[in-house]
KEVO-623550 format. One record per residue: residue number from 1; residue in one letter; x, y, z of N, C-alpha, C in turn. Coordinates in steps of 0.02 Angstrom, whole numbers, always signed. Atoms other than C-alpha are relative to their C-alpha. Example, Ala and Ser with C-alpha at 12.3 -4.5 7.8 and 13.67 -1.06 7.14 Angstrom:
(1 "A" (+45 -59 +0) (+615 -225 +390) (+45 +60 +0))
(2 "S" (-42 -59 -3) (+684 -53 +357) (-39 +55 +37))
This chain:
(1 "M" (-56 +12 +48) (+5218 +5931 +5488) (-27 -37 -56))
(2 "K" (+19 +24 +62) (+5183 +5898 +5306) (+51 -43 -26))
(3 "I" (-48 +51 +30) (+5263 +5744 +5232) (-4 -7 -72))
(4 "G" (-4 +23 +68) (+5316 +5711 +5054) (+27 -69 -5))
(5 "F" (-25 +69 +7) (+5344 +5532 +5000) (+9 -20 -75))
(6 "I" (-11 +18 +67) (+5429 +5480 +4840) (+26 -74 -7))
(7 "G" (-20 +67 +3) (+5442 +5300 +4790) (-56 -49 +31))
(8 "L" (+58 +36 -32) (+5284 +5192 +4810) (-2 -75 -24))
(9 "G" (-9 +70 +16) (+5344 +5013 +4779) (-28 -47 +56))
(10 "I" (+22 +49 -45) (+5322 +4859 +4879) (+1 +27 +78))
(11 "M" (-9 -30 -65) (+5386 +4952 +5033) (-33 +67 +11))
(12 "G" (+22 -70 -9) (+5339 +5131 +5005) (-74 +5 +8))
(13 "K" (+75 -12 -1) (+5153 +5110 +4978) (-24 -17 +71))
(14 "P" (+27 +15 -68) (+5117 +5024 +5148) (+28 +50 +52))
(15 "M" (-26 -49 -40) (+5233 +5145 +5232) (-37 +66 +1))
(16 "V" (+42 -53 +6) (+5128 +5291 +5169) (-61 -12 +37))
(17 "K" (+67 +17 -33) (+4970 +5206 +5228) (+6 +7 +75))
(18 "N" (-7 -6 -72) (+5044 +5199 +5402) (+5 +71 +21))
(19 "L" (+0 -70 -14) (+5087 +5384 +5396) (-69 +31 +0))
(20 "L" (+71 -24 +6) (+4908 +5423 +5343) (-39 -22 +64))
(21 "K" (+39 +19 -58) (+4838 +5318 +5483) (+28 +32 +64))
(22 "G" (-32 -39 -56) (+4960 +5413 +5600) (-25 +73 +3))
(23 "G" (+27 -65 +2) (+4870 +5572 +5555) (+38 +52 -38))
(24 "Y" (-44 -46 +34) (+5003 +5647 +5445) (-36 +16 -73))
(25 "S" (+17 -22 +70) (+4964 +5748 +5283) (+57 -23 -44))
(26 "V" (-52 +30 +41) (+5058 +5657 +5147) (-10 +15 -70))
(27 "T" (-3 -8 +72) (+5095 +5712 +4970) (+48 -52 -30))
(28 "V" (-34 +59 +26) (+5153 +5567 +4860) (+15 +9 -74))
(29 "H" (-19 +2 +69) (+5246 +5548 +4692) (+34 -71 -16))
(30 "N" (-26 +58 +22) (+5295 +5398 +4596) (+4 -5 -80))
(31 "R" (-6 -3 +72) (+5346 +5356 +4417) (-63 -32 -30))
(32 "S" (+64 +31 +24) (+5192 +5242 +4389) (-61 +26 +40))
(33 "E" (+53 -36 -27) (+5022 +5320 +4424) (-48 -47 +45))
(34 "G" (+43 +45 -31) (+4932 +5159 +4491) (+7 +12 +78))
(35 "A" (-11 -7 -71) (+5006 +5176 +4669) (-20 +67 +25))
(36 "V" (+24 -65 -19) (+4974 +5362 +4673) (-72 +6 +9))
(37 "K" (+76 +0 -4) (+4791 +5341 +4632) (-21 -38 +58))
(38 "E" (+22 +40 -59) (+4776 +5209 +4767) (+11 +33 +64))
(39 "L" (-11 -37 -60) (+4852 +5319 +4902) (-37 +67 +4))
(40 "V" (+41 -57 +3) (+4756 +5469 +4843) (-71 -18 +25))
(41 "A" (+67 +27 -20) (+4596 +5366 +4874) (+4 -12 +76))
(42 "A" (-9 +19 -74) (+4668 +5324 +5048) (+6 +67 +42))
(43 "G" (-8 -63 -39) (+4689 +5513 +5090) (+62 +41 -14))
(44 "A" (-57 -35 +18) (+4853 +5567 +5017) (-12 +48 -59))
(45 "T" (+7 -48 +51) (+4884 +5707 +4893) (+50 -16 -53))
(46 "A" (-48 +10 +51) (+4964 +5685 +4723) (+47 +61 -9))
(47 "G" (-46 -53 +5) (+5130 +5782 +4706) (+13 +25 -70))
(48 "G" (-14 -20 +74) (+5148 +5780 +4518) (+71 -3 -21))
(49 "S" (-73 +8 +9) (+5341 +5785 +4526) (+37 -3 +63))
(50 "S" (-40 -2 -58) (+5483 +5769 +4643) (+8 +69 +34))
(51 "S" (-8 -67 -25) (+5510 +5957 +4652) (-64 +29 +33))
(52 "A" (+71 -27 -24) (+5322 +5995 +4677) (-13 -35 +60))
(53 "T" (+10 +36 -64) (+5313 +5861 +4812) (+41 +34 +55))
(54 "A" (-41 -33 -50) (+5461 +5944 +4902) (-25 +68 +25))
(55 "A" (+18 -68 -13) (+5392 +6114 +4886) (-63 +4 +49))
(56 "Q" (+60 +6 -46) (+5233 +6059 +4984) (+15 -33 +65))
(57 "S" (-13 +38 -56) (+5323 +5969 +5120) (+52 +23 +45))
(58 "D" (-51 -18 -48) (+5421 +5996 +5280) (+52 -54 +4))
(59 "V" (-43 +56 +3) (+5499 +5823 +5271) (-17 -42 -59))
(60 "I" (+8 +39 +59) (+5527 +5729 +5112) (+32 -68 +9))
(61 "I" (-27 +71 -8) (+5549 +5539 +5123) (+4 -31 -71))
(62 "T" (-7 +37 +63) (+5619 +5439 +4978) (+10 -73 +12))
(63 "M" (-4 +69 -11) (+5606 +5252 +4961) (+10 -32 -71))
(64 "L" (-16 +10 +72) (+5696 +5203 +4797) (+44 -60 -1))
(65 "P" (-37 +66 +6) (+5788 +5048 +4728) (+73 +0 +11))
(66 "D" (-74 +0 -7) (+5969 +5107 +4723) (+25 +69 +1))
(67 "G" (-33 -65 -3) (+6091 +5249 +4737) (-8 +46 -61))
(68 "P" (+18 -40 +62) (+6074 +5310 +4557) (-70 +32 +0))
(69 "D" (+73 -32 -11) (+5888 +5331 +4585) (-7 +52 +46))
(70 "V" (+7 -55 -49) (+5912 +5432 +4740) (+33 +59 -24))
(71 "E" (-33 -52 +28) (+6040 +5540 +4657) (-49 +43 -47))
(72 "A" (+47 -28 +53) (+5917 +5573 +4512) (-56 +36 +32))
(73 "V" (+63 -27 -30) (+5767 +5606 +4624) (+17 +65 +42))
(74 "V" (-17 -54 -41) (+5858 +5718 +4745) (+37 +56 -35))
(75 "L" (-44 -50 +26) (+5991 +5804 +4644) (-14 +20 -73))
(76 "G" (+8 -8 +68) (+5933 +5787 +4465) (-53 +58 -24))
(77 "P" (+49 -48 +23) (+5824 +5901 +4354) (-69 -17 +25))
(78 "G" (+62 +14 -26) (+5654 +5921 +4427) (+3 -38 +65))
(79 "G" (-10 +40 -59) (+5721 +5840 +4585) (-22 +43 +60))
(80 "I" (+18 -26 -63) (+5691 +5872 +4769) (+32 +68 +17))
(81 "L" (-37 -61 -20) (+5822 +6009 +4789) (-27 +61 -39))
(82 "E" (+29 -55 +40) (+5737 +6115 +4654) (-60 +28 +35))
(83 "G" (+61 -22 -35) (+5584 +6123 +4764) (+2 +10 +73))
(84 "A" (-8 +1 -74) (+5639 +6105 +4941) (+19 +70 +23))
(85 "R" (-15 -61 -36) (+5645 +6260 +5056) (+59 -9 +46))
(86 "K" (-49 +4 -53) (+5786 +6297 +5175) (-33 -23 +65))
(87 "G" (+32 +27 -63) (+5758 +6202 +5337) (-39 -66 -15))
(88 "T" (+33 +63 +12) (+5669 +6058 +5247) (+44 -57 +20))
(89 "I" (-42 +61 -17) (+5728 +5881 +5298) (-15 -51 -53))
(90 "V" (+10 +52 +44) (+5758 +5746 +5172) (+21 -64 +37))
(91 "V" (-16 +70 -33) (+5752 +5566 +5244) (-5 -49 -58))
(92 "D" (-6 +55 +52) (+5813 +5437 +5117) (-2 -66 +34))
(93 "M" (+8 +65 -31) (+5749 +5268 +5173) (+15 -59 -45))
(94 "S" (-25 +52 +46) (+5821 +5174 +5024) (+64 -31 +30))
(95 "S" (-64 +38 -22) (+5963 +5045 +5046) (+48 +17 -56))
(96 "I" (-51 -22 +48) (+6111 +5127 +4953) (+65 -6 +29))
(97 "S" (-73 -4 -22) (+6297 +5140 +4962) (+8 +58 +54))
(98 "P" (-18 -55 -47) (+6359 +5244 +5118) (+32 +59 -36))
(99 "I" (-33 -55 +38) (+6462 +5344 +4996) (-46 +40 -38))
(100 "V" (+53 -38 +40) (+6312 +5393 +4888) (-40 +39 +56))
(101 "A" (+37 -34 -52) (+6219 +5439 +5048) (+38 +65 +24))
(102 "Q" (-43 -63 -22) (+6364 +5558 +5104) (-3 +47 -59))
(103 "K" (+0 -48 +59) (+6369 +5635 +4928) (-64 +36 -1))
(104 "V" (+62 -35 +3) (+6182 +5670 +4930) (-7 +45 +62))
(105 "G" (+4 -40 -59) (+6195 +5731 +5110) (+36 +65 -7))
(106 "K" (-41 -63 +10) (+6329 +5860 +5063) (-37 +50 -48))
(107 "A" (+39 -41 +45) (+6225 +5920 +4917) (-57 +32 +32))
(108 "C" (+54 -26 -38) (+6076 +5942 +5030) (+22 +54 +45))
(109 "E" (-31 -48 -46) (+6181 +6036 +5160) (+18 +66 -34))
(110 "A" (-21 -63 +36) (+6246 +6157 +5028) (-63 +43 -21))
(111 "K" (+69 -39 +15) (+6061 +6206 +4992) (-36 +17 +59))
(112 "G" (+35 -14 -60) (+6018 +6228 +5172) (-55 -53 +22))
(113 "V" (+49 +58 -17) (+5923 +6060 +5178) (+38 -52 +42))
(114 "S" (-31 +59 -39) (+5956 +5930 +5312) (-14 -66 -30))
(115 "F" (+4 +69 +33) (+5980 +5749 +5267) (+12 -53 +55))
(116 "I" (-12 +64 -47) (+5959 +5585 +5359) (-2 -59 -50))
(117 "D" (+11 +66 +35) (+5992 +5414 +5282) (-27 -50 +54))
(118 "A" (+39 +43 -49) (+5876 +5290 +5366) (-29 -61 -34))
(119 "P" (+27 +60 +30) (+5863 +5123 +5278) (-32 -42 +52))
(120 "V" (+41 +41 -47) (+5751 +4990 +5348) (+9 -74 -12))
(121 "S" (+0 +73 +6) (+5737 +4803 +5378) (-66 -26 +25))
(122 "G" (+65 +30 -22) (+5586 +4693 +5391) (-39 -21 -62))
(123 "G" (+39 +21 +59) (+5523 +4679 +5214) (-73 +24 +1))
(124 "E" (+69 -18 +7) (+5346 +4700 +5156) (-44 -13 +62))
(125 "P" (+44 +13 -60) (+5261 +4613 +5305) (+11 +54 +58))
(126 "K" (-12 -52 -53) (+5341 +4736 +5427) (-17 +69 -21))
(127 "A" (+21 -64 +27) (+5310 +4881 +5312) (-76 +10 +11))
(128 "I" (+76 -2 -6) (+5121 +4837 +5317) (-18 +11 +72))
(129 "E" (+16 -3 -77) (+5122 +4813 +5510) (+21 +67 +26))
(130 "G" (-29 -56 -26) (+5220 +4972 +5534) (+54 -14 +53))
(131 "T" (-42 +22 -50) (+5349 +4879 +5632) (+74 -13 -29))
(132 "L" (-59 +9 +25) (+5504 +4901 +5523) (+56 +18 +50))
(133 "T" (-61 -21 -34) (+5683 +4918 +5600) (+30 +55 -42))
(134 "I" (-27 -56 +35) (+5751 +5087 +5551) (+65 +21 +28))
(135 "M" (-71 -15 -15) (+5938 +5125 +5551) (+16 +71 -27))
(136 "A" (-9 -71 +25) (+5975 +5311 +5540) (+67 +26 +8))
(137 "G" (-69 -37 -5) (+6129 +5417 +5504) (-14 +74 -10))
(138 "G" (+8 -72 +6) (+6135 +5604 +5532) (+10 +31 +67))
(139 "D" (-17 -34 -62) (+6151 +5735 +5668) (-60 -10 +47))
(140 "Q" (+46 +10 -58) (+6057 +5716 +5835) (-62 +43 -8))
(141 "A" (+51 -44 -5) (+5952 +5870 +5819) (-53 -12 -55))
(142 "T" (+46 +15 +57) (+5880 +5825 +5647) (-31 -67 +5))
(143 "F" (+27 +69 -17) (+5856 +5645 +5697) (-60 +9 +46))
(144 "E" (+53 -6 -54) (+5749 +5698 +5850) (-61 +34 -33))
(145 "K" (+53 -29 +28) (+5640 +5806 +5736) (-46 -52 -42))
(146 "V" (+40 +48 +43) (+5593 +5660 +5621) (-17 -63 +39))
(147 "V" (+16 +69 -38) (+5586 +5519 +5755) (-78 -13 +4))
(148 "P" (+74 +14 -2) (+5395 +5541 +5779) (-32 -22 -70))
(149 "V" (+23 +22 +67) (+5370 +5521 +5587) (+22 -70 -6))
(150 "L" (-27 +68 +10) (+5483 +5365 +5583) (-35 -46 +45))
(151 "Q" (+30 +48 -42) (+5394 +5287 +5729) (-68 -22 -20))
(152 "K" (+61 +22 +33) (+5236 +5279 +5625) (+11 -57 -47))
(153 "M" (-13 +53 +49) (+5325 +5162 +5509) (+43 -54 +31))
(154 "G" (-42 +53 -27) (+5444 +5065 +5625) (-8 -6 +75))
(155 "S" (+1 +6 -67) (+5449 +4993 +5796) (+66 +7 +33))
(156 "S" (-70 -11 -27) (+5637 +5011 +5816) (+31 +57 -46))
(157 "V" (-31 -54 +38) (+5715 +5176 +5767) (+63 +23 +38))
(158 "T" (-68 -16 -32) (+5904 +5203 +5804) (+39 +44 -41))
(159 "L" (-54 -42 +32) (+6029 +5338 +5766) (+67 -35 +9))
(160 "T" (-58 +46 -1) (+6186 +5238 +5722) (+63 +45 -10))
(161 "G" (-60 -39 +12) (+6304 +5384 +5684) (-15 +59 -50))
(162 "A" (+6 -58 +48) (+6332 +5526 +5556) (-24 -29 -67))
(163 "V" (+28 +17 +65) (+6263 +5527 +5379) (+44 -57 -34))
(164 "G" (-36 +60 +30) (+6311 +5360 +5296) (-1 -58 +45))
(165 "A" (-5 +55 -50) (+6307 +5262 +5459) (-62 -43 -5))
(166 "G" (+56 +39 +6) (+6129 +5209 +5428) (+3 -56 -49))
(167 "N" (-9 +47 +55) (+6175 +5128 +5264) (+54 -49 +16))
(168 "T" (-54 +49 -24) (+6331 +5046 +5341) (-29 -50 +44))
(169 "T" (+33 +51 -48) (+6223 +4968 +5477) (-45 -44 -41))
(170 "K" (+41 +45 +40) (+6101 +4912 +5344) (+41 -54 -36))
(171 "L" (-38 +45 +37) (+6238 +4830 +5242) (+17 -60 +49))
(172 "A" (-19 +55 -51) (+6292 +4736 +5403) (-59 -46 +13))
(173 "N" (+60 +38 -3) (+6111 +4684 +5422) (-12 -50 -57))
(174 "Q" (+13 +38 +59) (+6100 +4625 +5245) (+50 -59 -9))
(175 "I" (-45 +54 -4) (+6258 +4521 +5262) (-25 -58 +44))
(176 "M" (+17 +49 -47) (+6192 +4431 +5410) (-66 -39 -22))
(177 "V" (+63 +32 +26) (+6016 +4401 +5332) (+18 -51 -57))
(178 "A" (-10 +43 +57) (+6085 +4333 +5169) (+38 -61 +20))
(179 "C" (-40 +58 -20) (+6214 +4220 +5247) (-42 -52 +41))
(180 "N" (+43 +40 -41) (+6081 +4158 +5371) (-50 -40 -48))
(181 "I" (+47 +32 +45) (+5958 +4117 +5226) (+39 -56 -38))
(182 "A" (-38 +52 +34) (+6095 +4025 +5132) (+15 -60 +42))
(183 "A" (-13 +57 -44) (+6145 +3922 +5284) (-63 -43 +13))
(184 "M" (+64 +34 -7) (+5962 +3882 +5313) (-17 -47 -59))
(185 "G" (+14 +37 +60) (+5944 +3826 +5134) (+43 -64 -4))
(186 "E" (-43 +61 +2) (+6094 +3709 +5141) (-23 -50 +52))
(187 "A" (+21 +47 -51) (+6030 +3633 +5304) (-59 -37 -19))
(188 "L" (+66 +33 +19) (+5853 +3602 +5240) (+13 -42 -65))
(189 "V" (-20 +44 +60) (+5926 +3528 +5073) (+28 -63 +25))
(190 "L" (-32 +64 -28) (+6031 +3409 +5174) (-47 -40 +34))
(191 "A" (+49 +40 -35) (+5891 +3357 +5286) (-52 -28 -49))
(192 "T" (+46 +32 +44) (+5774 +3327 +5142) (+32 -53 -41))
(193 "R" (-37 +52 +34) (+5906 +3231 +5044) (+7 -64 +48))
(194 "A" (-3 +54 -50) (+5923 +3122 +5205) (-62 -33 +13))
(195 "G" (+67 +34 -7) (+5741 +3078 +5195) (-43 +26 +56))
(196 "L" (+39 -34 -53) (+5682 +3194 +5331) (-51 +45 -23))
(197 "N" (+48 -52 +19) (+5527 +3305 +5327) (+28 +68 +20))
(198 "P" (-36 -64 -19) (+5604 +3480 +5321) (-43 +41 +49))
(199 "E" (+46 -33 -44) (+5446 +3544 +5417) (+14 -22 +72))
(200 "T" (-16 +26 -61) (+5490 +3430 +5559) (+69 +23 +26))
(201 "V" (-69 -17 -19) (+5671 +3476 +5556) (-2 +81 +24))
(202 "F" (+8 -74 -16) (+5621 +3669 +5558) (-31 +2 +72))
(203 "N" (+31 -5 -67) (+5508 +3637 +5711) (+47 -22 +56))
(204 "A" (-48 +20 -43) (+5645 +3543 +5798) (+53 +45 +23))
(205 "V" (-60 -40 -15) (+5783 +3671 +5785) (-23 +71 +15))
(206 "K" (+16 -72 +0) (+5686 +3836 +5788) (+0 +25 +75))
(207 "G" (-2 -20 -74) (+5682 +3836 +5984) (+69 +2 +31))
(208 "G" (-71 +4 -26) (+5872 +3809 +6000) (+41 +60 -29))
(209 "L" (-44 -57 +17) (+6023 +3913 +5959) (-2 +12 -76))
(210 "A" (+4 -18 +69) (+5993 +3896 +5774) (-61 +40 -19))
(211 "G" (+59 -41 +11) (+5824 +3981 +5796) (+22 +75 -12))
(212 "S" (-7 -66 +13) (+5811 +4154 +5723) (-62 +31 -31))
(213 "T" (+57 -28 +35) (+5692 +4283 +5651) (+2 -17 -73))
(214 "V" (-7 +16 +71) (+5760 +4241 +5480) (-27 -66 -9))
(215 "L" (+25 +65 +9) (+5727 +4059 +5504) (-76 -8 +9))
(216 "N" (+75 +2 -9) (+5552 +4086 +5570) (-39 +25 -60))
(217 "A" (+32 -32 +59) (+5510 +4197 +5426) (+6 -33 -67))
(218 "K" (-17 +27 +69) (+5593 +4108 +5280) (-10 -78 -7))
(219 "A" (+9 +72 +6) (+5586 +3923 +5320) (-68 -22 -23))
(220 "P" (+69 +16 +19) (+5394 +3914 +5308) (-12 +16 -73))
(221 "M" (+11 -18 +77) (+5405 +4005 +5134) (+35 -50 -40))
(222 "V" (-27 +47 +40) (+5529 +3883 +5071) (-36 -69 +0))
(223 "I" (+35 +65 -1) (+5440 +3727 +5134) (-70 +4 -40))
(224 "G" (+60 -11 +39) (+5275 +3802 +5064) (+8 +16 -72))
(225 "R" (-16 -19 +72) (+5359 +3843 +4898) (-34 +68 -19))
(226 "N" (+28 -69 +9) (+5303 +4022 +4920) (+57 +51 -8))
(227 "F" (-57 -45 +12) (+5431 +4142 +4840) (-28 +69 -21))
(228 "K" (+25 -67 +13) (+5317 +4292 +4826) (+43 +52 +35))
(229 "P" (-51 -42 -29) (+5436 +4434 +4855) (-26 +47 +60))
(230 "G" (-3 -49 -52) (+5441 +4523 +5024) (+57 +45 -8))
(231 "F" (-60 -33 +14) (+5615 +4568 +4976) (+34 -37 -59))
(232 "R" (-25 +35 +59) (+5678 +4527 +4801) (+72 -16 -1))
(233 "I" (-71 +22 +13) (+5836 +4431 +4758) (+41 +55 -30))
(234 "E" (-37 -49 +33) (+5891 +4568 +4640) (+18 +59 +42))
(235 "L" (-14 -53 -46) (+5883 +4697 +4775) (+48 -21 +58))
(236 "H" (-48 +24 -52) (+5978 +4592 +4901) (+67 -8 -32))
(237 "E" (-68 +3 +38) (+6112 +4562 +4768) (+31 +70 -6))
(238 "K" (-25 -71 -1) (+6127 +4757 +4755) (+29 +15 +66))
(239 "D" (-23 -16 -67) (+6146 +4767 +4942) (+68 -36 +15))
(240 "L" (-63 +34 -14) (+6284 +4635 +4948) (+58 +27 -45))
(241 "R" (-53 -39 +42) (+6374 +4718 +4802) (+24 +60 +34))
(242 "N" (-22 -62 -36) (+6373 +4880 +4902) (+43 -15 +59))
(243 "A" (-43 +26 -57) (+6439 +4781 +5049) (+69 -14 -17))
(244 "L" (-68 +19 +22) (+6582 +4711 +4953) (+38 +57 -20))
(245 "L" (-35 -60 +23) (+6623 +4881 +4881) (+24 +38 +66))
(246 "A" (-15 -32 -63) (+6619 +4949 +5061) (+65 -37 +31))
(247 "G" (-58 +40 -28) (+6733 +4805 +5119) (+61 +14 -34))
(248 "E" (-59 -13 +36) (+6854 +4839 +4979) (+29 +66 +20))
(249 "S" (-25 -67 -17) (+6866 +5023 +5019) (+31 +1 +76))
(250 "L" (-25 +1 -64) (+6896 +4981 +5202) (+51 -59 +17))
(251 "K" (-45 +54 -1) (+7010 +4833 +5168) (-22 -55 +50))
(252 "V" (+29 +50 -39) (+6893 +4715 +5254) (-22 -60 -43))
(253 "P" (+18 +59 +40) (+6880 +4538 +5176) (-68 -21 +21))
(254 "L" (+68 +27 -12) (+6699 +4475 +5162) (-14 -63 -43))
(255 "P" (+3 +61 +41) (+6716 +4295 +5093) (-66 -30 -5))
(256 "M" (+63 +29 +4) (+6544 +4231 +5143) (-47 +46 -39))
(257 "T" (+44 -50 +38) (+6460 +4390 +5075) (+13 -12 -75))
(258 "G" (-17 +9 +70) (+6550 +4363 +4910) (-32 -63 -29))
(259 "L" (+25 +64 +27) (+6495 +4183 +4895) (-78 +5 -7))
(260 "V" (+72 -9 +8) (+6313 +4221 +4926) (-22 +46 -52))
(261 "Q" (+13 -47 +54) (+6318 +4369 +4811) (+2 -37 -71))
(262 "Q" (-7 +37 +59) (+6377 +4250 +4674) (-56 -47 -8))
(263 "M" (+62 +37 +4) (+6231 +4141 +4709) (-59 +39 -28))
(264 "L" (+52 -46 +21) (+6116 +4283 +4687) (+3 +19 -70))
(265 "I" (-6 -17 +64) (+6189 +4334 +4525) (-19 -57 -47))
(266 "A" (+19 +54 +38) (+6168 +4159 +4460) (-73 -8 -4))
(267 "L" (+72 +7 +1) (+5989 +4157 +4509) (-32 +55 -43))
(268 "M" (+26 -54 +49) (+5956 +4328 +4422) (+15 -24 -73))
(269 "N" (-11 +28 +66) (+6038 +4252 +4267) (-48 -54 -20))
(270 "D" (+45 +56 +15) (+5915 +4105 +4283) (-73 +27 +1))
(271 "G" (+66 -28 +3) (+5767 +4227 +4282) (-33 +7 +67))
(272 "K" (+36 +6 -68) (+5732 +4219 +4472) (+16 +67 +43))
(273 "G" (-18 -62 -35) (+5787 +4400 +4518) (-60 +29 +37))
(274 "G" (+59 -24 -32) (+5606 +4440 +4559) (-31 -38 +56))
(275 "L" (+24 +41 -59) (+5585 +4303 +4685) (+17 +29 +67))
(276 "D" (-19 -11 -67) (+5590 +4328 +4872) (+69 -26 +14))
(277 "H" (-65 +29 -13) (+5767 +4307 +4942) (+3 -65 +33))
(278 "S" (-2 +71 -20) (+5716 +4148 +5020) (+9 -49 -54))
(279 "G" (-10 +41 +64) (+5730 +4087 +4840) (+74 -20 -7))
(280 "I" (-70 +24 -2) (+5921 +4068 +4878) (+1 -72 +3))
(281 "V" (+1 +71 -6) (+5871 +3893 +4919) (-1 -33 -65))
(282 "T" (+7 +33 +69) (+5831 +3854 +4737) (+66 -7 -36))
(283 "F" (-62 +10 +22) (+6010 +3877 +4696) (+34 -60 +24))
(284 "L" (-28 +55 -31) (+6062 +3749 +4821) (-40 -66 -20))
(285 "E" (+39 +59 +19) (+5920 +3633 +4773) (+22 -25 -72))
(286 "R" (-23 +18 +71) (+5978 +3639 +4589) (+65 -44 +5))
(287 "M" (-65 +34 -6) (+6153 +3585 +4641) (-11 -69 +30))
(288 "A" (+10 +66 -33) (+6086 +3441 +4749) (-52 -45 -39))
(289 "G" (+53 +38 +39) (+5946 +3389 +4625) (-56 -23 +43))
(290 "I" (+58 +17 -46) (+5812 +3389 +4762) (-33 +70 +22))
(291 "E" (+40 -60 -24) (+5674 +3508 +4814) (-21 -7 +72))
(292 "V" (+26 -2 -65) (+5638 +3557 +4992) (-76 +5 +9))
(293 "K" (+71 +0 -7) (+5458 +3512 +5027) (-23 -54 +50))
(294 "P" (+23 +49 -50) (+5358 +3414 +5156) (-7 -72 -28))
(295 "S" (+12 +70 +27) (+5357 +3225 +5142) (-64 -17 -12))
(296 "A" (+69 +22 +9) (+5207 +3143 +5075) (-21 -40 +61))
(297 "S" (+27 +32 -60) (+5099 +3083 +5222) (-31 -65 -21))
């Protein structure tokens, strides 16, 4: 099975490397050439364009920032559907609106191309390890064909429903992650203001009910003042915006999601959109006038 991969950013590049390690032939395309050259040196083939990449592939994977990017790459001039053969499978692993995923899926179906939406969770560290959580939407038969490919990039691969279900599941995931990070930030700011060492507080609570994967991954980043992006604030804001739009369409109020999304917009306006989403804590620190960091020994 020949794989095409379009979108070689923070997530896409390590995902391609894991496909190459898994023995797949991978043709890659990206707007900037640096990542393409790096992956060609690792054993991939340069595709030249989205349509050319699709023409050489049985399965085309996209990993792009947002819905408009997916629409342009799949449906636009020089896009995937111009080069894809009937029977080809497009797997969009971007985090986008479920409505956009369904629109792209219908356009693919009209051309005889199968479509799966399969967003991921885990950020750059899990992308590098090949242990992403993958939430897929599509029909069972198509899903089963691509499972071996997805398993080279993720340790958990779940079909959650029809096309669009993958991104609805991802939005649910992003709500939980964002609200968890914000709650963690409030707690650590409170503890620091009270004169406690936040590192000690983290170690005290992580084994109890408050413990979580989010806490274990993000508290050390906050305490170490390391906001190098594994998942950027601006991308999480996009996900929460999509969640709020989905909530509105389904008449589901999402008050906590709305509050955290407003924090993220404020941080973006403050020039912090490129920070890791653990940087939500800096919004709370600014309000409290204190920085979460270890006490001087």
